[in-house]
N, C-alpha and C positions, 0 to 999 in steps of 0.2 A: 753454772757458768757455761757459756756457749763454747762449743769445741773449736779448737784451732783448725782451720781448713787444711786439707792435705798439702795444698800448694797456695799459700796466702797471697793476697795482693801485696805488691812490693812498694816500699816507700822510696821515692826519689831522693837523691842528694839535694842539698840546698842549690838554688840557682845562682848564676852570675848576674850581677846587676848590669843594666844596659841603658843607654839612652833610647828614647823612642825613635824609631826609624820613620822618616817621612814617606809619603806616597803621593802619587799624582791624584789630583782632584778629578772625580768623574762626574761632578755636577754640571749640568748644562745651565747656560745663562738664561734667566727668566725673561719673558717678554717685557719690554719697557715702552713707556709712552713718551712722546716728545712734548715739549712745552705747549706747542700749538694744539695737540690732541687733548691735553689736560685742560687747556683754556676753554675748549669748546665741549667739555664733558659734563655729565650729570654731577660728577664730583665737584666741579667748579661751581655749578649752580647751587649745590648744597652748601658749600662754603660761603657763597655770596649771600644767601638768605641769612646766614649767621652774621655776616658782616653788616648787612642792612639793619638787623636788629640792634647791634651794638651802636651803629651810626645814629640811630633814632633814640638812643638812650633809653631803650625799653628795659624793664626789669628782666634780667636773664631768666628768672623763674617763670616768667610768662611764656618762654619758649617751650615749656613742657606741655603747653596746650596743644601743640602740634605733634601728634604721635610719630610723625615721619621725619621730624627735624632734630638737629643736634641741640642739646640742652644740658644744663648743669645737672649732675647727679644721675646721668643716664648712661647706660651701658651702650658703647658704640662698637660697631663692627667695621673692621678694615679688611676688605677682600683684596688680596694681593695676587700677583701673577707667580709669586715664588717666595721662597724663604728669605727672611731678613734676620739673621742670627743676632746681631748686636742691637736690634731695635729696643729690646726690653731695657737695656742700660740707658739708651737715649731717653726713652719715655720717663725713666726715673729722675731725670734732671729737671723735669717740669713739676713744680709743687702741685699737688692736687691730682696728679694722674696716678692711677693704679693699673699696672699691667696685670690683667686677670688670667690670661692664657692664650694658647694657640692650638689649633687643630687642623688636620688636613681636611680639605673639601674634596668632593669628587672631581676628578679631572674632566676637562672638556676638550673640544677640538683644538682650542687655542693654547691653553695652559695645562700642562701635565701635572702640576702640583701646586694649585692655588692654596694659600694658607690663610686661615682666619685668625685675626688678632682682636682681642677684646680689651677695651679700656674704659675707664670711668672718669670723665672730667668734671671738675667743678667749674664755676664761672671764670676764675682766674686762669685755670688750665686751658679752658676754651679759647680765651683771648691769646694766650701764648701759642697754642697750636695754630690758630688762625694767622697769627703774625708770621709764624714759620712758613706757612702756606704762601702767604703774600710775597715774602722775600724770595721764595724759591720760584714762584710764578713770574716774578719780575727779573728772573735770571741773575739774581745777585747771590753772593756768597752767604751761606748760613753761618750763624755765630759759632764760635769755638765750642766743640763738644756736641754739636747737634748735626754733624754730617750724616749720621744714619737716617735722619728725617728725609734727606734728599733721596736716598735709595728707596725709602717707603713711598715717597711721592711719585717717583717714576714707575713704580710697580703697582700703584693704587688703581684697582679696577673700579672699586665703588666704596662708599662710606654710608653707612645707614644705622639707625638705632636697632638695638636688639629688641625684636618684636614677638608677637604671638607665635609666628611660624618657627621661630628659633626656640622658643620655650617648649613647644610641643613638636617633636620630630614626627615625620610620617610614620615611622615604625611604632613610636609610642602611641600615636593617634589611632593606628589601627587596633591596638590592644584596648585603649581607653574606650573606644567606641563600642566595644563589646561588653563593657563592665555593666553588671546588673546591681541595682540598688538592694539594700537589705530590707527587712520588714518595716523599718522606719523611713524608707525612701532616701537612704544616704549611701554614699560611695566613698571608699578610702583611696587616697592618693598619696604619692610621695612628692614633696616639693623641695627641690635643691635650690638654696639661695646663692646669689652671687657672693662669692667669698670675699668679704671685706675686712680690712684691718679693724674697722669699727663694727665688729659683728653684733654687738648688743643693739645698736641703732637699727641695723638691717633686719634683725629678727623681730624687733618690736614693730617695724613697719609691716613686715609680712603677717604678723599675728593680727594686726588691725585689719589687714586685707582679708584674711580668713574669716575673722568675726563679722566683717561687713557683709559677707555673702551667706551669713548664718551657718558657718562651718565651725568646726571644733578641732583644736590641736590635741592629738593623742600623745605624741612624744616628740622630742627634738634632740639633735646632737650636733656638736661642733667639734671636729677633730682637726686641729691646726696642721699637724704634719702632713695630712692628706688633702688640705684645702677643701674640706668637706663640711658643709653646714646645711642641715636638712631638717625637714619637719614631716611627720606622719600626720596627715589630717583626714578628716571626715567632712564631706560636703554634701549638700542636698542635690537630688537629681537635676534640678534646674541649673545649678552651677556647672555640673558636668556637661550638660548640653551647651552652655555658653563657651566652655572650654573647647568642646569639639567644633564649634562654629568659628574658633579663632578670631574673635571680634576684638574690639578695642575697649572692653569693660570687663570688670571682674578680675579674678586671679591671673588669667592669661595675659592681662595688660599691666600687672603690677611690676614696677621697675626693679624691685629687689629680688625678683624670682628669676633664676637662671633656667631651670627646667621643671616641668610638670611631668611626672611619670607615673605609670600604674603601680599599685602596691606590689611589693615583692611576694611572690607565691612560689614556695618550693615545689619542685617537680615530684609528682607521685611515682611510686615504683610498684609493679605488680609481683605478687608472691603466690606460690602455690603450696600450701602446707602439706607436708608428709609426716604422718604421725609415727612415733615409736621407733625411730632408727637409732641404733646404738653407735656411738662414735668414740674412738680412743682419743683422749685429750692430752695425756701426758701429765708431767708434774706441774703444779701451780707455780707460776713465776714469782720471784721474790724481789727482784731489783726494782729501784725506783724508775718511774717512766721517763723515756726520752721522746716518746710519741704520744700524740693526743688525737682524739676524734671529737669533732664538734658536730653534734647531730641531735636527733630527737631522743627523748628519754628512753633508755633501753630497759629490757627486763634483766636486771643485774643478777637475779637469782636463777637464771637459765644455767643448766649444768655446764654448758660450754663457755659461760662467762663467769661464773661464780668464783670469786677470789682472783680474777684476772684483770679487773678494772678498778681504778680509783675514780670515784665520781664526784664532780663538782657541780653543785646545783645553785649557782649564784643568782639565778633568775627566778628561783622558787617554782620550778615547773613540775617537780615530782608529784605534787598533789593534784595537779591539773591533768596529768596523763592517765585518764581513766579508760581510754580506748586502747585497741591493740597496739603494742609498742613494736612495730614491725621494722621501720627503717634503721633506727639506731642499733637495735639488736643485731640486725643483719650486717651493718658496716663494722660494728665491733668484732663480730665473728670473723669476717673476712680479713680484717687486719691481724687478728690473733692467730687464726688457724689457716688462712688461705682457703682454697677451694676444698671443702670437706669430701668431695668425690675423689681427691687424689691423696691427701695426707702425705705429700712428699716434701713439705717444708718443715725444717726443724722448729720445735716449739720455742717461743720467746722466753728469754731469761727475765725480761722486765715486763711489768704490768703496762697496760695502756691507760692513759689518763683521759677520761671521758668527761666532756663539758656538755651539759644539757642546753641547747639553744632552741629546741622545738619540743612540742608535745603532742600527743594524740588525744583530741577531745572525745568525749563520749557520744557525740552526735552521730547517728548512723550514716555511713557513707562519707564521712568527713576525712580528709586527708590530714596527716600531721602537719602542724603549722607553727609559724613563729608567734611568740607573744606580742604584745602591743609595743613593739620596738622595731626600729629599722635594723636589718640584718647586719649592716656595717657597724652599727652602734653596739650590738651584741658582741660581735667578734672583737672589736676594739676593747671593750671593757674586760672581756675574759682574758685577752692576752696581757693586758696591763696588770691585772690581778695575779696572773700566773708568773709574770717575769719581772715585775717592777716592785718598788716599795721595800719597806723594812721586813715584811713577812710575806714574800711571794709564795703563792699556793703550789706552784710547780716549776721551780726555777730551772730544772734541767731539761725542760721541753725544748726540742729543736725541730720537731716535725709536727705539723698540724694538718689533719685530713679534713677536707671540706667537700663532702659529696652532696652539695646542696645548690644545684643550678637554679636560677630564678627563671621560671618559664615565661614570665612577663617581660623579660629584658634580654632578647637576643642581641648579641653584639653587632653594632653597625657603625664602626669607625670612631664612635664617641666613647671614651673610657667611662665606665660607670663609677659612681661613688664608692661602691663596695669594692671594686677592683683597686681603686686608688688607695683605699684603706689598707688592703692586703699589701700593696707595694710598700707603703709607709712602714707598716708593722714588720715586714720582712727585713727591711734595711735597719730599722731602729733596734729591733730585738734579736736579729740573726735567726729567724724562724723560717724554715722551708714549708711553705703551704703547698700541699698536694691537692689539687682542685679537679673535680670532674668536669669534662668538657660540656656536659649536658646532652640531653637526648631530644631529637626532633622526630615526632611521631606522625608527621604528615605523610600522605599517600605518594607513591611513585606512580605517575600516570604516563601512558604511551598512547597517543591518539590513533595510530594507524595499524595496530596489531590487536585483533580481537582475542577474547579469552581462549577460544578453541585453537587459534593459531599459536598463542603463547604456550598452551599446554603441549602442543606438538613439537616445540623447540627442544633441542638437546640441552643438557645442563650448561654447557659453555654459553650457548646463545641466550639462555634465560638469564645468566649472570650479566652478559653484555647488554641486554635490553634493560634490565633493572638499573645497571650503572649509567646508562645513557639517560634514563629518566631522572636519576639522581643528580646528574650533572646539569640538567635543564632546570632543576629546582634548587640549585646550590645556594642562592641567596636566601632561601627560606629555610635553610638547614644550618644556620650559623651558630657559633658558640653561644652558650647561655652565660650571662654574667654570674659570678666574677671570673669566669675562665679566661678572660682577656688579660688578667693581671700580668704585668710585665715581669715581676720577680717570682711568681708562682710557677710550679711544675704542673702543667695542664695535661690530663690523661684522657685519651679517647678509648673507646671499647672495641677491642679486636673481635672479629666474628670467630669465636672458638671457645670450646670448653671440654671438659672431660666427661660429660654425660653420654651415655651409650646412644648411638644413632638408632632411632626407631627403624624396624624392618620395613615399615610402610607408613607414610603420612596420610592423614585423612584427605578426602577430595578437596581441592582448591587451596591446600596448604602447601607451601614450598620453602625449602631451604635455598634461596636463590644464590647466596654467596658462599656456599659450601666450598671449602678447599681453595678459595681464591686468594686468601691473605688480605682481604679487605677488612675495614672496620665494620661492625654490624650496621645494618641499614638505618638504625636510628641514631647512631653516634654523630654528634654535632661536628660540623666541619669549620676549618680555619679559613684564612689566617687570622692572626691577632692584631693588636694595636700597632700602628706604624708598619704593617706588613710582616711582623714578626712570625716565625714558624710556630703555629699552634694548630692542633694540640702538639705538645712537645714530643710525647710518645703515645703509643697505644698498647694497652694491656688487655689480656683476655677479659672480655665482658659478656660472654655467652653467645650462643647461636640464636640470633633473632629471626624467627620465621615470619613469613608474610601470608596474607590471605589474598587470593586472586578473585576479582569481581569485575563485571562489565562497567565501562565508563563511556557512553555514547558509542561510537564505532570502534573504540579501543578498549583498553583495560586499565585497571588500577591495582597496585600491590600495596596493601595496608599492613604495616608492622603490627603484629599481634599484641593485644593487650591481655585481657583475661584469656587464659589458656596458653599464653606464649611459652611458658616454662614447662608445659607438658612435654615439650620435644627438645629441650636444651636448657642451659643456664649454669650458673656458678652456685654451688650448694653452700648454704649458710644456715646459722641458727635463726629461728623465729620464735615469737611467743607461742606457747602451746595452747591447745584447747584442753582444759582440766579433765581428768587428773594427770594427763601425760605431761611430763616436764622436760621431755628431750626432743621436742619437735624441730625439724629442719625444713628447709624449703630450697627452691632454686630461684635465682633472680638474674635479671639481664640488664645491661646498661653500663653507662660510664660511672655511676655511683660505685658499683661494686668493683669496677676496674680501678678506680682511684684508691679504694680501701685496700685492695690487693697490693697495689704499689706501695702504700704506706707500710704494710706488713713487710714487704721486701726490703724497704729502706731501713726499718728497724732491725731486721736480721743482718743486713750489711753492716750496720753500725756495731752490733754485737760481735760479729766475726772480726772486725778491725780492732774492737776493744779487747778481745781475747788474744789477738796476735801481737799487739804492741802495747807494752807496759805504760807508755807515756801518752796513749791515745787520748784519754780524758783530760790531759793537760792542755790539749789544743782547744782553742776557744770554740764555744758553741756555734758561733756564726760560721767559722771555718768548717767545722764538722757538718753543719747543715749544707754548706755549699759543696762540700766533697760528696755528700750523698746525692745532691742534685745533679752534679757532674757525672757521677758514677752511673745513675739510672739512665741518663741520656746517652752515655757512652755505650751502654749495652744495647742500644736500639739500632735497628737496621731495617731498611725498606724490605718489604716482602715481595714475592713474585707479583703482587698486585700492581706493581710499578708498570709493568708491560701492559697489563690490561687497561689501566687508566690512561696511559699515553695513546694506545690504540683507539679507545672509544672517545675520550675527551680531547685528545690532540693537544696542540695543533699538529696536523699531519706533517708539516714542513720540518724536517730534522734541524734546520737552521734555527728554529724557534724553541730550542731546547730549554731555555730559561722559563718560558711560559709552560712548557710541558712539565718541568719540575715543580712549578708553582701549583699546578693542578694536583700533582702526586702529593705534595706536602699538605695540601688542604685536607686530604683523607688520612695520611699516615704520619704527619709531622716529621720527626727525624727517623721514625721507624717503630717496629714492634720490639718490645723489650725481650731480651734473652736473660732470663732470671739468674741462671747459673753463673753468668760472667760477673754478676755483682757480688758473688760470695766467694769465688774461687777462681784460680787460674788452672791451666791444663798443661801437660807436658809440652805441647807444641804452641802454647799461647801464654804470654806474660803481660800482665796489666800492672802499671805502676801509677802512683798517685803522689800528689804534693799539695800544699796549701801555702798561701802567701798573701802579701798586701803590696799594692802599687801606689806610689805617690804620683804626683802630677808629672806628666811627660816622661815617665819611667817605664823601663821594660825589664823582663827577666828572661834569662836564657837557661833552659833546662837541657841537660845532656842525658839523652835516652840511650842506655847501653844497648848495643846491637850484637846479636850472637853470630859468631863465625859460621854456625851450622847452617845458616841460610845462604851463605855466599856460594855463588856459582851454580845455583839450582834453578832451572827454568821451570818452575811450577808456581801455582797460586800462592801469593803471600800478601800480607796487609799490614799497614801501619795506620793507626787511628789516634786521634787526640780530641779531647773536649775540655773546654774552659767554661766555668760558671762563675757568676758574681751577683751581688745584690746591688742594684742601682738605686740611689736616692730619687724618689719622684720629685721633680722640680715643678711645683705648682706655680702658675704665673710666670712660667719662662717659655721661651720659644721652643725649647727642646725638653720634652717631658722626662725622657731618660737622662738622668743626671750624670751618669758615667758610662763610657763605652770602652770595652776592651777589645783587642784584636788579636787574633791567632794568625801569625804569618806562615805562609807555606814554607816548609824547610827547603833549603837551597840544594841539598844533595839528593833529592828524590830520584832523579834520572839515574844517578849511579846505583841506587838501590833497586832499580827496575820497577818503579811504581809511579803512578800518576793519579790525579784526583779521580775518585770512583764516580761513575755515571749514575749510580743508584743512590743519590743523596741530593739534598737541596743544593741550589746554586750557592757559590761562595758568598755572594752578596746577600741572599736570603738568609744564609746561616748567621750573618752578623748583625741582624736587626733586633734581636732580643737581648736577653741576659744570659744565654747559654750558647756556646759555639761548638758544633760537632763536625769534625772533618775526617774523612776516610780516603786513604791513598792505597790503591791496589795495583797488582800487576802479575804477569806470568813469566816475564823475562828474567833471566838470571842477573842478580845484583852482585855488587862487589863490596864485601865487608872485611876490613882489615882487622888485625888483632887489636882489641881494646877500642874498636870502632864505636862511634856514637852518632846519634842523630841530634842536631841542635834545634830545639823547639823554642820559638820566641813568642812570649805573651807580652803585650804592651798595652799601656793605657793611652787612649786617644785624647786630644786636647779637650779640656773642660775648665770650668771656673771654680771647682771645689778645692778647698785646701786640705781636706781630710783624705787619709789613705783609703783605698778601696780593697776589701778583702776578696780573695778569689780562691778557687781550687782548679787543679789540672789533673786529668787522667789520661794516660796513654797506654796503647797496646801494641805489641809486636807479635805477629802470628804467621806461621807457615804450617798449614795442616799436614800432619804426618811426620814432621821433623821433631822428634821428641826431646831433643837437646835444647830447644829454645828456652824453656823456663830455667833449667839448671844453669845454663851459661849466663843468663842475665842476673839470676838471683845472687850469684857469688860476687857480682860487681857493684851491688848497691851497698851504701855505707851503713844504713840502719837495718839490721837483720831482723826478720820476723822471728818469733818463737817457733820452735820445732814441734810439729804435732806429735802426740804420743803414738807410738807404733809405727812411725815412718822412718 
């Protein structure tokens, strides 16, 4: 049984219910078009061609001969100058229309937030839509219930069919163009279908299209809750060239296809085996797992893993894993033991549940790979088997580690199917997915500083030069799917570890970001979907060194691959070279950072379980959310904030929102302080609660304040974090189905604190499914006897009838004032157990 911490986290008293407090809208009115402008527009000409076809009594299906025209059973794109929130409801009033979804487009000089709406009309729906257009164009009143169409028409920049350039994005095209055919001259691709209510017909049509180009269906999946319907296919090289050409024939022109994407390929990780190191592992855990690792088949017989894993091999990969079982072994080790160079984490009481989703083939030089299934399909089946049905295989699991970034799918504003599936599963089953941000191994290039000049720079200027190069290539260093998942906790890799610093590095090898507080040079950067703060946090991911080489008149810094961990890294278990069965290695990157975070989450759960007798009576969903809130709550921007602002700007201090945006791309909400997740301190009290909010409801929590901090003009801080799982709304104007808000407390000035500058902007903090706010100050505050801080959490307007679970964590801290914890702990209603010996 885990030990009760010396100063356990404190449980808040039940909140007072409250009505949602309104706020002023900060949305700017979108650009609108006049009737005259629309009458003379390309949009009017597009509608007129449709009108002419109907006037001539042509068969509506003949309209499909024109790939650029509106036609029955065709996906149409409405490009708007801004959001139309209630248009989805209006579209539903026309029989035959299916609202498929909406997404942000890149802003331009005229429109800051154009939105893309996707619909599929049948012939009757086309006539109705055309009728509404004609009524509006004649400046007449639209029929009852169709008023939102007027708003759409005045914001309509263009209407066009979904075409080849929509099905293959420029980012995917750049990857697909580099694909190489196998020995049979064939290439694997992922095809996502337009998600239709009539899914069988859509898949049948897509299968015929694949067969028509001499392709083969390898696997398929349809996950209703995520709006995800996809095929893994194999096509000949000739079809690949036709896709790259973006023509009007073949798969790229097939109406039922939404996206054509490269096959998912997991990112490889470099290890450096160290033989024969003895490690103290402690007692074998006995408790049933609450945390799971989804990864490649591990070496379960490794001394550091034996007896500590329950393994589920539902995809029959054990027999296929004939190559070195590196990645899964390492990630299991990091979750179980932390960094083996430190041994400063308590051993887990519970085992880790391991699900095999990849395997190591025996082919020399081959990386561990997925079986012949789509990754989202594998994860979905595994979670359903674990959590659902009459005999769930691991019903207690509330944490799932996924250190498996897809190197073929960097995030670029469009949510991947894999991320949507994680969002759905998180909300449906109450599971916290801890996902690695991904690694970007591209060079950092500087054109005007040669190698000799770079070597002559001091350590600080080397760091600044590398950071400037990183900023210039920021779009090529984006998150790897599924790290953009709305409900997941995404983890970046902090540049740091416990490996001894070598006395001298080889020539041309540099630790450019040593002691800067930056993430390592390969850690993928945010933000996430809808501008959400991603990565959420950064955890130690090893010191990633770089190699200096010339590049024209300048230089390039290449993150090391082979040999990288000769100079740093997180120490983990790896498969041995027989007969040694105790091999360890070091590894670098966001994969191990996420696994370390999973281990910390499991330890925080065990500490709370030991402290509160009724902790396991709290629902799994609420406990998962509490862990999510707690991990983010422990995060804080490092000193790298000042460096990022200096180098990446903007220099104008009035543009502080953009400055903070640059910082959060690298650091998210900050670097995690692990000790805060497990224990309080004499001068710091952390309190927690869970709850559920109905529509338009708020909760008011009373945070006890210690009188010991009153009247003292010295640094002090109050922090609060709220997390929830939002249902993904597929086919709705807003993907995030539920939004919570954390209001700024009204008595901050009396307490001598204000919003801290070293954190994301308040609006940036509210764009995801976790909110983290800190208020700091040095002025003396006033705290009366039994004083409290009122913390308001409320649910913003939405259309969901179900309650939304959430968790809240708050901290009161004044360094050096050792009465803080004691004064607060006596005022909470639910007392923690007392640790033995205290």
